[in-house]
N, C-alpha and C positions, 0 to 999 in steps of 0.2 A: 491806381497805386498807392497814392497818399492816404485816401481814404482808409484802404486795408490796412496800412501801418496804424491809423490812428484807432481802428476797430480794435485791432491788436494789443495796443497800449491800454486802451480803456478794458478790454477782457482781463488783461494781466491785473490792471489796478485793482478791479472789482475782486478777482480771484484772491490776491494778496489780502484785501480788508475783509473779506469772507473767513480766510485762514486766520487772519489775527483775530477775529471775532470768535471763532471756534476755539482757538489757543487761550484766549482770556476766560472763555466759557470753562474749559477744562481746569484751568488754574482755580478758579472761584470753585468750583465742585470738588476738586481736590483739596482745596483748604477746607470747605464744610465738610467733607467725609473724614479729614484729619481730625478736627475739631469734636466732631459727633460720632464717633464709631460704634457701630453695633455688631456684635457677633451673634449670628442666627445659630440655630441649633446645630446647624451641621459644620460649623465653625470655619467654613471657607468662603463665605460672602459676607459683606458688610451692608447695612441698610442704615439710611439716615432717620435718627430718632426725632430729632428736634432741629429746628433751623431759626435763623434770625427772622424779623418782620420784613416781608417784602412789599414794596410798592408797585404801583401799576407799570412803571417803567422798567422792571424787572421780570416782566411777563415771560420772556423765553427762557429765564433761569429757572423759574418756576416750572414751566412746562418742561424742562430737562429733568428736573428732579422728582417731580410728582409721579407716583405710581398707583395704579388701582388699588384701593384697599388704604391708603394712607389717611389718617385723620387730618384735616385742615381745620386751623383755628383762624377765625376773622374778629379783627376788632377795628372800631373806629380810630382814626389818626389822633383826634382830640382826646380821645379817654384813655385812661388807665387799663391795666389787664384785666379789671376786675370784672367787666362785662365783656364777654366774648362769646361767639357763636361757632358751633363745630359743625362739621360736615365729613363726609366720605368720598375720596377722590374716584372717579370711576371713569376711564378712558372708554371711546366707542371702540367695539371689537374691531379688531385690525388696526388701529391707528395710533397704539400708545409709542410706537417708534417715529411716528410723524412729528410728533412734540408741537403740533398745531393745536393753540387754544380753542379752536372751534369744534374740535373733538373731544375735550376734556369736560367731563360734567362734575358736579359737586352735589351728592345726595344729602340734603338736610331736611329739616321739619319746618312746615307751617302749621302752626297749632300744634296738635300732637300728631300730624300726620306727614308721612314720608314724600319729599317733594325731590324732582330731579331737576336741578338749575343748570344751565350753561356755567362755565367758568365766570364770565363777566356779570353774569346776572347774580351769583352769589357774592363775588367780589367787587362790588360798587365802588362808586368813586368815593375819595376820602376815606377809604380803609385800608387794612393792611391784612395780609394774610401770612401764616406759617406752618410748618409741618410740626404736627404735635403727637408723635407717636411715643411720648415717655411712657406710657404703660407698659411698653415692650420689655422694659427691664424686670417686671414683677409679674407679668402674666404671659403665658405662650400666645402668640397672635395666629390666626387663620390665614391659611394660604390665600392666594388670590381666587382661586376657585371657591372656596369656602366663604370667602368676603362676599361674592357675588352671590351666592345661594343665600346667605344672611340677609341681604339687601331685598331680594324677593320675597322672603318671608316677613321682613320688617314692613314692606309695603302693606301687609294685612293686618298690622298691629298698631297699637296707640303706644305713644311713649311720654312720660312725665317731663322729660327734658332731652335736648339734643345730645347731651353728654351721655344719657343711658342709651340712646341710640346707636352712637357711635362704639361705644363700648360693646353692644350686642354685635355690632357687625364684625368689628376687629378682633373681639378677644372671646366672643361667646355670650350665651345667656346667662345673666345673674342667676345664682340659685334661687332667690326668691325676689318678688317685685319691691320688698323694702331693703335688699341688700344694697347699701350705698358704698359699699367698699369699691364697687366698681365704677364710680363716678371719676372723672378725669381729674377733679380738683383733689380728690383723696389720692388718686395715682400721683399726681405732682407733689402733694405734701409727703408721700412716703419716698418719693425721689429727692426731695430736698433734704428730708431727714437722713436718709441713706449717703448724700454727697457730703453732708455735713460731717458725718462719721469718717470721711476718708479725706 
């Protein structure tokens, strides 16, 4: 009888702790969305454009906010933002709702070829990642199905940079190979100029 009471108390404590963690995660996500709202073409839903830099301790939050097709930016903690690496988030089919990091892949480049990394292969120790969809303000972005199709096409192509690769997947093919207006650095520069005016 006493054992049953102890088991019930422990179960209640675990449930309360899990509920508190879910509530904290929802509050954090709500704050992120409040500070970075994006109106999509149908004006009914909001998508996250950019985020703060996440550390490894925040992996559950990262998995809660990343969607297939989001651009992920990585930097080393000890370096400034001038040297970053980009990739495209890709959930294993049917596992996006699981929010399990084992089912989250990041498509990036090794040399000039596309490679699919597991999240923790891309997000190595002493690095931080963030969502970097800032180009959404200037270019219409592909839906999830089109991004997956672009990723399949990209595996047969060579790219000059990871910026060119992620822009190809999220926003479509640049008009010319020399068209640098599609690079994320140019998109971010346009965003900063646009923000300064407001």
